[in-house]
N, C-alpha and C positions, 0 to 999 in steps of 0.2 A: 121739567127734568128731561135730560136727553135720553133717548132710547138706549137699551143695552147694546145693540149692534153699532150704533153711532159711536158710542164710547169705545167699543172694542176695536174700531177702525182708526181711532186717533193715533197720530204718529208716536206719541210718547208711550202709549200702551203697546203698540206693535214693536217698537224698539226694545222695550224692556223684555217683552216675551221672546224676542229673537236672542237677546243676550242670555236669558235663562236657558233657552233651548240649546244655545251654543256651548254652554258649560255643562248642563245636566245631560244632554243627549249623548255625548261621547262617553261619559261615565257609565250611563245605563247600557249603552251599546257594548262596552267592554264587559260589564257584568253579565249581560244577557246573551250576547252573541260572540264573545271573545274566543271561545273554543272553536266555534265554526269558522270564524275569520282566520284563525291561525292554521287550522287543519284543512279547511275547504270541505266540500265544494261550495262555491258561492252561487246559490240558486236564486231565482226570482223571489222565492218565498223568503229567503234570508234578507235580501235587499228591501223587501216590503216591510219586514219586521224592523229593520234599521230605520227606515223612513218614519214608521209609526213611533219608534222610540224617541225621535226628535219632535214629532207632532204633539205627543202627550204633554211634555213640559211646557211647550208653547201654549197649548190650550189651558193648562192649569194656571199659568202665569197670567194669561189674558183674563180668565175668569176672576182670579183674585184681584187684579187691578181694577176691573170694571166694578166689582162688588164694593171695593174700598172707596172708589170714586163716588159711587152712588150713595154710600153711607155718609160720606163727607158732605155731599150735596144736601141730603136729608137733614143732617144735624145742623147745617148752616142756615136753614130756613127759619 
């Protein structure tokens, strides 16, 4: 069985995670930082929060994809 990190770096997993982050990231950004983005000021702290808002769905999607792949590999044996 492939290691967790090898699976996480597979192209299909990365592409899926990027698509999820591209959809979920802006939605969460508007929910969590919308008022600050509209009124300002835009500090480094605000931009860090926005970057993290995109990283979280990327990581969640990667985790779910890898776990599902590993489960399929185990049940296929």
